[in-house]
Short mmCIF file of the C-alpha atoms (twelve columns), coordinates in Angstrom:
data_MODEL
# 
_entry.id   MODEL 
# 
loop_
_atom_site.group_PDB 
_atom_site.id 
_atom_site.type_symbol 
_atom_site.label_atom_id 
_atom_site.label_alt_id 
_atom_site.label_comp_id 
_atom_site.label_asym_id 
_atom_site.label_seq_id 
_atom_site.Cartn_x 
_atom_site.Cartn_y 
_atom_site.Cartn_z 
_atom_site.pdbx_PDB_model_num 
ATOM 1  C CA . MET A 1  25.625 88.341 -8.835 1 
ATOM 2  C CA . PRO A 2  25.146 88.457 -5.285 1 
ATOM 3  C CA . ILE A 3  27.431 87.324 -2.743 1 
ATOM 4  C CA . THR A 4  27.417 85.090 -0.413 1 
ATOM 5  C CA . MET A 5  27.987 85.378 2.947  1 
ATOM 6  C CA . GLN A 6  29.033 81.691 4.341  1 
ATOM 7  C CA . ASN A 7  29.083 81.889 8.274  1 
ATOM 8  C CA . HIS A 8  30.858 79.371 9.884  1 
ATOM 9  C CA . ALA A 9  30.936 78.595 13.943 1 
ATOM 10 C CA . LEU A 10 32.884 75.791 16.490 1 
ATOM 11 C CA . THR A 11 31.432 73.012 18.908 1 
ATOM 12 C CA . TRP A 12 34.405 71.394 21.185 1 
ATOM 13 C CA . THR A 13 35.184 69.765 25.191 1 
ATOM 14 C CA . ASP A 14 37.057 72.081 26.836 1 
ATOM 15 C CA . LEU A 15 39.954 69.974 29.343 1 
ATOM 16 C CA . ASN A 16 36.782 69.794 31.867 1 
ATOM 17 C CA . GLY A 17 34.854 67.828 29.889 1 
ATOM 18 C CA . VAL A 18 32.329 70.744 29.387 1 
ATOM 19 C CA . PRO A 19 30.541 70.592 25.846 1 
ATOM 20 C CA . ARG A 20 31.187 74.353 24.871 1 
ATOM 21 C CA . SER A 21 30.076 76.034 21.221 1 
ATOM 22 C CA . SER A 22 30.884 79.625 19.811 1 
ATOM 23 C CA . ALA A 23 29.333 82.414 20.616 1 
ATOM 24 C CA . VAL A 24 30.609 84.608 17.276 1 
ATOM 25 C CA . ALA A 25 30.106 83.831 13.266 1 
ATOM 26 C CA . TYR A 26 33.805 83.447 11.913 1 
ATOM 27 C CA . ASP A 27 34.536 83.300 7.813  1 
ATOM 28 C CA . LYS A 28 36.045 79.251 6.828  1 
ATOM 29 C CA . LEU A 29 39.346 80.574 7.974  1 
ATOM 30 C CA . SER A 30 39.239 82.513 11.032 1 
ATOM 31 C CA . ALA A 31 37.127 79.517 12.073 1 
ATOM 32 C CA . GLY A 32 40.511 77.201 11.615 1 
ATOM 33 C CA . ARG A 33 42.614 79.072 12.901 1 
ATOM 34 C CA . ARG A 34 40.643 79.333 15.700 1 
ATOM 35 C CA . LYS A 35 40.100 75.693 15.078 1 
ATOM 36 C CA . GLN A 36 43.620 75.332 15.627 1 
ATOM 37 C CA . GLU A 37 44.365 77.540 19.010 1 
ATOM 38 C CA . LEU A 38 41.461 75.596 20.371 1 
ATOM 39 C CA . GLU A 39 43.532 72.308 19.977 1 
ATOM 40 C CA . ALA A 40 46.543 73.266 20.782 1 
ATOM 41 C CA . ALA A 41 45.452 74.144 24.088 1 
ATOM 42 C CA . GLY A 42 44.163 70.746 24.261 1 
ATOM 43 C CA . CYS A 43 39.901 71.120 23.726 1 
ATOM 44 C CA . GLY A 44 38.787 67.386 22.680 1 
ATOM 45 C CA . ASP A 45 35.781 66.716 19.097 1 
ATOM 46 C CA . VAL A 46 36.765 70.330 17.736 1 
ATOM 47 C CA . LEU A 47 34.396 70.479 14.755 1 
ATOM 48 C CA . ILE A 48 33.540 73.262 12.585 1 
ATOM 49 C CA . VAL A 49 30.043 73.918 11.954 1 
ATOM 50 C CA . GLU A 50 28.478 74.946 8.972  1 
ATOM 51 C CA . THR A 51 25.746 78.549 9.983  1 
ATOM 52 C CA . GLN A 52 22.886 80.369 8.390  1 
ATOM 53 C CA . PRO A 53 22.915 83.826 9.328  1 
ATOM 54 C CA . GLY A 54 21.602 84.797 13.280 1 
ATOM 55 C CA . GLN A 55 22.705 81.120 14.156 1 
ATOM 56 C CA . LEU A 56 24.957 79.370 16.237 1 
ATOM 57 C CA . PRO A 57 24.844 75.805 17.494 1 
ATOM 58 C CA . GLU A 58 24.538 74.666 20.617 1 
ATOM 59 C CA . PRO A 59 26.828 72.277 22.273 1 
ATOM 60 C CA . ALA A 60 27.178 68.632 22.582 1 
ATOM 61 C CA . VAL A 61 25.651 67.182 26.029 1 
# 
């Protein structure tokens, strides 16, 4: 049975109001940890987005 890798990335708004997105893909557990770090740093609108291999989200404009 093949193992299917699920990739996750994050989008958020930084402290200056600039939309950002992650430059790397995470597994679900690591994405959750990164989300907590961003929220603790004061970033807003932090979302975990499921992605396909080789694909990363564009920041919301």
